[in-house]
Structures are given as C-alpha cells and as structure tokens.
Backbone bond lengths (Angstrom), bond angles and torsions (degrees), N, CA, C in turn:
res aa  C-N    CA-C-N  psi(-1)  N-CA   C-N-CA  omega(-1)  CA-C   N-CA-C  phi
1 M - - - 1.467 - - 1.514 109.33 -
2 G 1.317 115.96 134.37 1.450 120.95 178.95 1.521 111.31 -68.69
3 Q 1.307 115.95 111.90 1.457 120.63 179.50 1.517 111.65 -113.90
4 Q 1.319 117.00 6.99 1.448 120.95 -174.90 1.526 112.45 -95.88
5 A 1.309 119.51 9.01 1.462 123.38 -173.29 1.524 112.06 -47.11
6 I 1.327 115.24 123.63 1.461 122.03 179.63 1.519 107.31 -119.65
7 S 1.315 116.03 101.32 1.455 121.24 -178.25 1.519 109.92 -83.62
8 I 1.322 116.03 130.23 1.468 121.59 174.86 1.523 109.42 -96.20
9 L 1.335 116.26 -34.15 1.463 120.94 178.45 1.524 110.07 -141.88
10 D 1.338 116.07 115.90 1.464 122.20 172.39 1.516 107.51 -103.52
11 L 1.328 116.74 137.83 1.459 121.81 177.51 1.522 109.54 -110.32
12 S 1.323 116.29 142.45 1.465 121.63 176.60 1.517 108.81 -81.10
13 C 1.316 115.64 139.06 1.461 121.93 -178.77 1.523 109.39 -135.41
14 I 1.325 116.52 157.18 1.466 123.42 170.12 1.529 105.68 -122.96
15 A 1.312 116.82 116.07 1.465 121.02 -175.57 1.527 111.49 -61.56
16 T 1.324 115.96 125.74 1.463 121.04 174.93 1.534 110.33 -98.61
17 A 1.330 115.94 -3.00 1.464 124.85 172.27 1.523 105.29 -158.29
18 A 1.305 117.44 166.19 1.468 120.51 -179.30 1.527 110.35 -59.71
19 V 1.327 115.89 138.65 1.466 122.44 -179.05 1.527 108.18 -125.26
20 I 1.319 116.31 134.36 1.461 122.50 176.97 1.529 108.08 -96.84
21 A 1.305 117.34 138.54 1.470 122.10 179.80 1.521 111.33 -59.15
22 Y 1.334 116.02 146.07 1.456 125.45 175.53 1.527 113.50 69.93
23 R 1.331 116.36 20.95 1.470 120.71 176.37 1.527 109.65 -118.50
24 G 1.325 115.61 160.17 1.453 121.39 -178.27 1.520 112.63 -69.59
25 V 1.339 114.45 145.75 1.466 122.50 179.54 1.525 107.60 -125.25
26 D 1.349 116.88 138.69 1.465 119.64 179.95 1.527 111.13 -88.43
27 F 1.330 116.48 -174.62 1.462 121.12 -175.41 1.526 113.96 -75.45
28 N 1.342 116.90 -4.63 1.463 121.76 174.32 1.525 110.86 -102.50
29 D 1.323 116.99 14.31 1.473 123.93 -179.43 1.525 112.82 60.81
30 V 1.325 115.13 37.49 1.464 123.52 177.51 1.524 107.74 -116.85
31 Q 1.318 117.58 142.48 1.465 120.92 175.46 1.521 109.14 -59.77
32 I 1.319 117.50 139.18 1.458 122.89 179.99 1.526 110.41 -55.85
33 A 1.340 115.60 134.34 1.470 120.75 -179.15 1.522 112.07 -128.81
34 A 1.345 118.09 8.60 1.464 121.91 178.89 1.522 109.03 -133.04
35 A 1.311 116.71 130.83 1.461 121.22 179.76 1.525 110.35 -59.81
36 G 1.329 116.38 136.89 1.459 121.73 177.21 1.517 115.49 79.25
37 A 1.333 117.98 5.89 1.469 122.01 -175.55 1.521 112.66 -69.50
38 K 1.341 115.69 155.58 1.464 121.88 173.56 1.520 108.85 -69.99
39 I 1.326 115.56 150.27 1.462 119.35 177.55 1.522 111.05 -121.14
40 K 1.312 114.43 150.08 1.470 121.94 169.32 1.521 107.90 -82.71
41 G 1.342 115.58 -37.87 1.457 121.12 179.89 1.513 111.25 177.53
42 I 1.326 114.51 -172.08 1.464 122.67 178.63 1.528 108.23 -109.38
43 A 1.340 116.55 125.02 1.472 121.40 -178.82 1.524 110.27 -62.07
44 K 1.338 116.05 132.09 1.463 121.08 -179.76 1.524 112.04 -87.40
45 R 1.343 116.87 -16.65 1.462 120.97 179.51 1.520 108.12 -157.75
46 P 1.343 118.10 163.69 1.463 120.26 179.15 1.525 111.35 -73.07
47 A 1.325 115.51 157.24 1.469 120.46 177.96 1.520 109.85 -150.15
48 A 1.334 115.75 140.97 1.467 122.11 173.49 1.529 107.80 -91.79
49 I 1.320 117.16 168.06 1.463 121.42 179.72 1.528 109.92 -53.02
50 G 1.336 116.10 128.57 1.453 122.27 178.58 1.521 115.45 87.61
51 D 1.332 117.30 -10.03 1.470 120.46 -179.70 1.527 111.26 -81.37
52 P 1.320 117.48 143.23 1.465 119.87 173.59 1.532 109.81 -78.25
53 F 1.322 116.54 148.99 1.464 122.42 175.10 1.526 108.14 -156.89
54 E 1.311 116.53 167.80 1.450 121.55 178.99 1.520 109.15 -111.50
55 C 1.336 114.80 150.14 1.460 119.48 171.37 1.524 108.58 -131.24
56 T 1.316 115.68 142.85 1.453 121.67 178.17 1.517 108.72 -83.99
57 A 1.335 116.50 123.03 1.465 121.36 -179.71 1.528 111.82 -101.54
58 Y 1.336 117.59 -33.51 1.459 122.98 179.25 1.513 110.23 -134.24
59 G 1.321 115.57 147.07 1.455 121.10 179.78 1.512 109.99 113.78
60 T 1.331 115.86 -147.61 1.459 119.76 173.32 1.520 107.79 -112.95
61 A 1.318 115.20 150.07 1.470 120.38 -177.85 1.519 109.74 -140.95
62 T 1.317 115.72 147.77 1.453 121.03 170.98 1.524 106.88 -78.79
63 C 1.337 116.42 127.85 1.467 122.00 -177.94 1.525 110.25 -129.19
64 E 1.322 115.36 149.03 1.463 120.15 174.44 1.516 108.84 -86.20
65 A 1.333 116.33 130.90 1.467 121.84 179.12 1.532 110.63 -84.30
66 G 1.322 115.54 146.45 1.464 121.38 176.91 1.508 112.62 -100.47
67 A 1.343 116.57 -5.41 1.467 123.07 -179.49 1.526 107.58 -167.38
68 A 1.327 116.69 177.42 1.464 120.55 175.48 1.533 108.51 -64.64
69 I 1.340 116.19 140.35 1.463 121.91 -176.96 1.530 108.25 -137.17
70 A 1.330 115.90 136.86 1.462 120.87 176.63 1.525 110.00 -86.58
71 K 1.309 116.40 147.00 1.465 121.75 176.20 1.528 108.39 -58.44
72 G 1.338 116.98 132.89 1.453 122.16 179.41 1.523 115.10 89.14
73 A 1.319 117.91 -5.89 1.470 121.32 -177.62 1.529 111.79 -68.18
74 A 1.335 115.92 142.50 1.466 121.14 171.55 1.517 107.26 -70.74
75 L 1.326 116.57 138.82 1.464 120.60 -173.32 1.518 112.61 -121.28
76 T 1.315 114.69 150.05 1.455 123.26 173.54 1.526 106.96 -135.40
77 M 1.325 116.98 -179.18 1.468 121.69 -179.09 1.532 110.96 -94.99
78 D 1.326 116.56 147.09 1.465 119.42 167.96 1.531 107.33 -92.73
79 A 1.315 117.87 -176.40 1.467 121.74 -175.89 1.525 113.27 -74.41
80 S 1.347 117.59 0.90 1.466 122.11 176.98 1.525 112.15 -113.49
81 G 1.335 117.05 5.96 1.459 120.48 -179.90 1.513 114.76 83.61
82 R 1.347 117.18 11.62 1.460 121.33 177.46 1.530 109.25 -94.41
83 V 1.338 117.79 155.66 1.455 120.01 178.31 1.518 110.96 -81.52
84 I 1.331 115.65 141.71 1.463 123.37 175.35 1.525 107.70 -140.22
85 T 1.315 116.71 163.02 1.459 121.13 177.75 1.519 109.78 -66.21
86 A 1.331 116.04 131.18 1.467 120.98 178.89 1.522 109.33 -70.56
87 S 1.316 116.47 144.42 1.459 120.76 178.30 1.519 109.28 -88.50
88 A 1.326 116.19 152.96 1.462 121.25 178.25 1.526 109.32 -72.80
89 L 1.313 116.32 140.03 1.459 120.19 176.33 1.522 109.01 -79.19
90 T 1.311 116.61 135.49 1.465 121.52 178.54 1.515 108.82 -133.81
91 A 1.315 115.91 171.20 1.467 120.26 178.31 1.523 110.72 -64.45
92 A 1.345 117.04 -18.39 1.459 120.38 179.89 1.523 112.33 -83.99
93 A 1.344 116.85 -9.34 1.463 119.58 179.96 1.521 109.73 -65.26
94 P 1.325 118.51 146.80 1.456 121.02 -179.29 1.531 111.59 -57.28
95 G 1.338 115.47 129.83 1.454 120.66 176.03 1.511 114.63 83.77
96 I 1.348 117.91 3.18 1.455 120.61 -179.04 1.517 108.78 -109.73
97 G 1.305 116.89 126.92 1.461 122.61 176.62 1.520 109.24 -108.39
98 T 1.326 116.69 -164.09 1.448 122.53 179.38 1.515 109.09 -120.54
99 L 1.318 117.46 130.75 1.457 122.40 178.18 1.515 108.19 -99.19
100 T 1.336 117.50 125.37 1.449 122.75 -179.52 1.517 109.28 -124.18
101 I 1.314 117.34 132.81 1.461 122.03 175.22 1.526 106.64 -107.89
102 T 1.319 116.87 119.25 1.459 120.93 179.50 1.517 109.78 -88.37
103 T 1.322 115.25 147.54 1.458 119.50 179.97 1.519 110.19 -82.64
104 G 1.310 115.86 152.62 1.460 121.75 179.07 1.513 111.06 -89.94
105 A 1.324 116.04 177.40 1.461 121.54 -179.57 1.522 111.58 -78.31
106 V 1.322 117.20 -17.66 1.455 121.61 -177.74 1.530 108.49 -114.76
107 A 1.310 115.49 138.35 1.467 119.57 179.84 1.524 109.80 -62.60
108 V 1.328 115.81 148.01 1.462 120.84 179.13 1.529 108.08 -76.13
109 T 1.327 115.89 122.77 1.466 120.29 179.53 1.516 111.35 -122.65
110 S 1.326 117.26 6.25 1.454 121.32 178.57 1.515 108.65 -142.02
111 S 1.322 115.37 -174.57 1.458 118.88 178.97 1.517 112.24 -83.13
112 A 1.328 118.32 -2.00 1.463 121.67 178.26 1.522 109.51 -74.26
113 V 1.304 116.80 147.05 1.459 121.59 179.78 1.518 109.43 -71.51
114 N 1.314 116.48 134.25 1.463 122.31 178.54 1.520 107.87 -114.42
115 G 1.295 117.42 98.38 1.453 121.10 179.83 1.505 111.10 133.93
116 A 1.294 115.86 169.66 1.460 121.45 -179.08 1.516 109.34 -112.06
117 G 1.317 116.48 148.24 1.450 121.20 178.19 1.519 110.84 -96.97
118 T 1.310 115.86 145.44 1.460 120.82 175.27 1.515 108.74 -133.46
119 I 1.302 116.36 155.08 1.454 121.85 175.82 1.517 106.77 -118.66
120 S 1.338 116.48 125.08 1.456 120.14 178.21 1.524 109.13 -112.52
121 G 1.279 115.96 170.46 1.456 119.35 -176.43 1.515 108.88 90.33
122 A 1.308 116.25 -159.37 1.465 120.44 -178.09 1.516 110.31 -128.01
123 P 1.345 116.89 62.99 1.465 117.15 179.85 1.517 111.28 -69.78
124 T 1.326 115.33 146.95 1.453 119.34 176.49 1.515 109.00 -78.43
125 A 1.313 117.30 162.56 1.455 121.96 -179.28 1.523 110.08 -55.48
126 G 1.321 116.01 129.68 1.452 120.54 176.90 1.515 115.35 80.22
127 A 1.350 118.07 5.47 1.463 120.47 -176.28 1.525 111.86 -62.11
128 L 1.322 117.55 -30.28 1.457 120.39 -178.45 1.522 111.93 -109.65
129 S 1.307 117.91 7.79 1.458 119.40 -176.08 1.527 112.93 -107.05
130 G 1.299 117.73 10.34 1.457 121.21 179.16 1.509 110.93 115.73
131 G 1.308 116.34 -176.02 1.453 120.47 -179.61 1.509 111.31 108.47
132 D 1.301 117.06 -164.87 1.458 122.86 -176.03 1.521 110.91 -89.37
133 L 1.315 115.51 145.46 1.452 120.83 174.04 1.527 109.08 -73.91
134 P 1.339 118.04 162.76 1.472 120.36 -179.71 1.521 114.15 -61.27
135 Q 1.336 117.62 -22.56 1.460 120.76 176.78 1.519 109.14 -137.85
136 F 1.323 115.86 139.25 1.461 122.23 -179.94 1.520 108.55 -88.77
137 I 1.321 117.36 129.05 1.464 120.92 177.55 1.531 108.10 -83.62
138 V 1.319 115.61 113.79 1.468 123.39 -177.89 1.523 110.55 -72.91
139 G 1.319 116.64 -41.00 1.457 122.17 -177.27 1.507 110.35 167.91
140 H 1.343 115.85 -156.80 1.462 121.60 -178.06 1.528 109.96 -130.49
141 A 1.334 114.82 142.92 1.470 121.47 -177.83 1.523 110.51 -71.91
142 L 1.323 116.75 125.43 1.462 121.61 175.89 1.526 111.31 -89.15
143 E 1.327 115.75 -8.23 1.460 121.63 175.81 1.520 108.37 -152.52
144 A 1.314 116.54 160.71 1.460 121.33 -178.92 1.532 110.79 -80.92
145 A 1.331 115.58 153.28 1.468 122.15 173.90 1.526 108.12 -114.85
146 A 1.326 116.55 132.80 1.461 121.39 -179.32 1.524 112.13 -71.48
147 G 1.328 117.14 -26.82 1.456 120.70 -178.66 1.512 110.37 171.13
148 A 1.336 115.76 -174.20 1.464 121.40 179.92 1.522 110.05 -57.13
149 G 1.326 115.50 138.41 1.451 121.03 179.27 1.523 113.87 93.38
150 S 1.331 117.05 -9.78 1.470 120.61 175.79 1.525 108.70 -73.71
151 F 1.325 116.75 153.52 1.460 121.56 176.96 1.518 108.07 -114.88
152 I 1.338 116.73 127.67 1.451 121.80 -177.10 1.533 110.43 -131.96
153 E 1.320 114.71 160.48 1.457 119.94 175.58 1.536 108.03 -89.88
154 V 1.336 114.83 134.55 1.465 121.87 -177.19 1.517 109.21 -125.15
155 L 1.329 116.35 132.89 1.446 122.51 172.87 1.530 106.51 -84.46
156 L 1.341 116.59 106.28 1.467 121.41 -176.28 1.524 110.29 -71.36
157 S 1.333 115.63 146.08 1.467 120.57 178.83 1.515 109.78 -138.20
158 R 1.298 115.93 162.04 1.473 123.21 178.18 1.488 109.45 -127.22
C-alpha cells in the first residue's frame, strides 16, 4: 500500500454525497461515478453527506485501484472513482475520426501547405478542434497494483 503520499495542494470539500477514502472526487465534491471523468482530487478520508473532508489535488496520493495496474501506467477513473489503466485512443474511439492530408500535383518547395485536408470516419462536432479527451488522465502509477482493492501511490497530473 502506498504510504508515501506527499500532498502539495489539499483542497477543502463538503461532501454532497457519501465519499469513500482514496477515491476520486469531482468538482461538485461528489465521488466520481463515470469512467474517465475529470477529478478535483483524491479523497484523503471518508465523508458522509454534509461532512467536510480534504482531497489531494497536486502531489502524490494514495489511491484505490479498480484492477491490476503496472508501475508507470497512465491512469484514469473507473465508474466507482478508483484508478485504472487508461486505454489508448484509437480511430475507433467514440467521437474520433481520421485526419488525412492529400498530396498536391506539385512538389512542396516552400513552407506553404501543398494539398487539401480531409476528415474521414464519423467524428463528432469539434472532435479535432480542441476540448476534452474521452478520458481524463489522473496521473501515473508509482507502484504496481495486484488487482481491484489494492492501494497504490499515484503521481497526480493535470
């Protein structure tokens, strides 16, 4: 179990629903309930509705794993607020299309673009124009987790 947690920034929270210690909390001070969701931080202790608690936003935090995790793996949240290994984004991911740049009839001899761009697949509006990725990367595992219910130290990132 990760006992080396070094918090650089703890935020004060008031639980708007029950929160389990070492799980992700959203910006409404509710335990994460959607896979891949953004987090405000990791709860440092349990809290009932209306109770104050702290969450670690920056630094390292002890987190509960939702599955086996390799040391160094990029992490995201599962639907219970536990950390799991993030999946690789592919063209098959929801809302992601393929960007193709076609070549022109004349060789490129300057820094100007030679050719037209096309988007294939079925990207959703704004998929290539910025915004949030389908899953938020919480941080990286500083130690391996044997399986669900293990507690590991995570280097939080933004």
